[in-house]
N, C-alpha and C positions, 0 to 999 in steps of 0.2 A: 673168719666171718662173712666177708664178701666174696671169697675165693670162687665158690660156686657160680656166682653171677658172672665174675670176670672169665671164667673158663668158658661160659657158654658164648661170650662175645670174643675170646681169643682168636678164632679164625679170622673173623672180620677184622679185628686189630692188626693181625699179622700183614693181611692184604693191603690195608692202608698204610701201614708203616713202610712197606716197600714202596708205595706210591709218593711217599714224603720226598723222595730224591727229585722229584720234579716240581711238587707243589705241596703246601699243607693240607691236611685232610680233616675232615669233620665227620663224627659218627654220633647220630642222634640215639640215645640211651632210652630205655624204658624207665621212667621214673619210679613207677610203682614197684618193680623189682628192687630198687635200693630203700624205698620207703617201708616196705615189708620187712626188711632185715634189721634197719637201724631205727635208732630214736631220735636222730638229730633232725632238724628242720632242713630245708633245702639249700640254706645258706650255709649249713655244715658239710655240705658235700662238695664243696670248691676246694681244689688242691691242683698243685704242678709238681711234676717229677721231672728231674733232670737226670737224663743217663748220659754218662761219658764213658766210651769204650767197654760197654758192657756191664756198667756199674752205676748204682744210684749215686748221684754227687751232691744232692741237697739233703736236708732233713725232712723226712716225711714221717717220722715215727709217731707224731701226733695225730696222724688221720689213718684209722684202720682201713678207710676205704683205698687211699693211695698205696699203704703198706702191702695190702693184698693184691693190688694191681702189679706192682712191682715184682712182688714175688712170683705170681703166676707167669709174668711175661719172661722172667730170668731163669724160671724152672722149665720152660718150654724151650728145646733145644733150637728149633728154628728160629725161634724170635730172637733168643740169647745171640745166636751166630749173627744176626743182623745187626743187633745192639752193639756189638762188639766193633763194627765198622766205622762208628763215628759217634756223634753227638746228637741227642733228640731231646725233645720235650713232649711230655704228654700231660695234658691238663683238662680238668673238669670243670665247667663253668656252672652257675646256677640254674641254667636252661636244660642241664643234663646233657649236654653236648662234649663228647670226647674230642680234644683238639690235638692232633698230632703233627709234628714239626720237626724237620731235620734242620739242626743248627749247623752241623759241620759233619760232612761225610766224606769219606774215602771212596770214590767211584772209580772202579776198574774198568777201564776200555780197551 
């Protein structure tokens, strides 16, 4: 349902995800994109996805928005390879800000 929206944002998400190795990142999303697609109110758009070694490690099945984002990120080869290298959280708040944070990463230097 929301996959088309997430595909639109994926190139930016990929760049910001790489930058999380130095600090957390925030992406301001267009609220209208999501309100047109869904029937929930803005409070219904809040979620957190935890990625551990390239897999979702928390329960997100109750949120179509979160499930679609996780699916799009894991289907993208470059993003999947990056997620395989550590632990990340991706959260959406009620201000339609996507917060990306590296929890634990293996940095090869």
